[in-house]
C-alpha positions as CSV (number, residue, x, y, z in Angstrom):
1,X,81.6,66.8,113.7
2,X,84.6,64.8,113.5
3,X,82.8,62.1,111.5
4,X,81.4,64.6,109.1
5,X,84.8,66.0,108.3
6,X,85.9,62.4,107.2
7,X,82.9,62.1,104.9
8,X,83.6,65.6,103.5
9,X,87.4,64.4,102.8
10,X,86.1,61.0,101.1
11,X,83.7,62.8,98.9
12,X,86.5,65.4,97.9
13,X,88.8,62.5,97.0
14,X,86.3,60.7,95.1
15,X,85.4,63.9,93.0
16,X,89.1,64.5,92.5
17,X,89.9,61.1,91.3
18,X,86.8,61.3,88.8
19,X,88.1,64.9,87.8
20,X,91.7,63.3,87.0
21,X,90.2,60.4,85.3
22,X,88.2,62.7,83.0
23,X,91.4,64.7,82.3
24,X,93.4,61.6,81.2
25,X,90.7,60.4,78.8
26,X,90.7,63.8,77.1
27,X,94.4,63.8,77.0
28,X,94.2,60.3,75.4
29,X,91.5,61.4,72.8
30,X,93.7,64.3,71.7
31,X,96.5,61.8,71.2
32,X,94.3,59.5,69.0
33,X,93.7,62.5,66.6
34,X,97.3,62.8,65.9
35,X,97.8,62.6,62.2
36,X,101.1,60.7,62.4
37,X,99.3,58.0,64.3
38,X,96.5,57.8,61.5
39,X,99.3,57.5,58.9
40,X,101.0,54.8,60.9
41,X,97.9,52.8,61.0
42,X,97.2,53.0,57.4
43,X,100.7,51.8,56.7
44,X,100.1,48.8,59.1
45,X,96.8,48.1,57.4
46,X,98.5,48.0,54.0
47,X,101.5,45.9,55.2
48,X,98.9,43.4,56.8
49,X,97.4,43.1,53.2
50,X,100.7,42.4,51.8
51,X,101.5,39.7,54.4
52,X,98.3,38.0,53.7
53,X,99.1,38.0,50.0
54,X,102.6,36.6,50.7
55,X,101.2,33.8,53.1
56,X,98.7,32.6,50.4
57,X,101.5,32.6,47.8
58,X,103.6,30.6,50.3
59,X,100.9,28.2,51.3
60,X,99.7,27.3,47.8
61,X,100.9,24.2,46.1
62,X,103.9,24.5,43.7
63,X,101.6,23.3,40.9
64,X,99.3,26.1,41.4
65,X,102.0,28.6,41.6
66,X,103.7,27.3,38.5
67,X,100.5,27.6,36.7
68,X,99.9,31.0,37.9
69,X,103.4,32.0,36.7
70,X,102.7,30.5,33.2
71,X,99.6,32.4,33.0
72,X,101.5,35.7,33.6
C-alpha cells in the first residue's frame, strides 16, 4: 500500500504539471492577440524596410548615387 501511495502522488504531480503548462500556453496566446503588440510588430516591419533602403543607398557607389540624384 505504501508503494501505491507514491505511485498515485507521482501521477498527480505529473497531471498538475501538465495542467499548469497548458495554463501558461493559454495565457501566452492571449498576450499574442494583444492589439498593441500587433501594432508594434507592424512598426518594426516598416522600420526594417526603411533600414534596408538606407543600407542599399549607403552601399551603392557614389557614381550610381549621383546619377540617381540627377535623374530626380
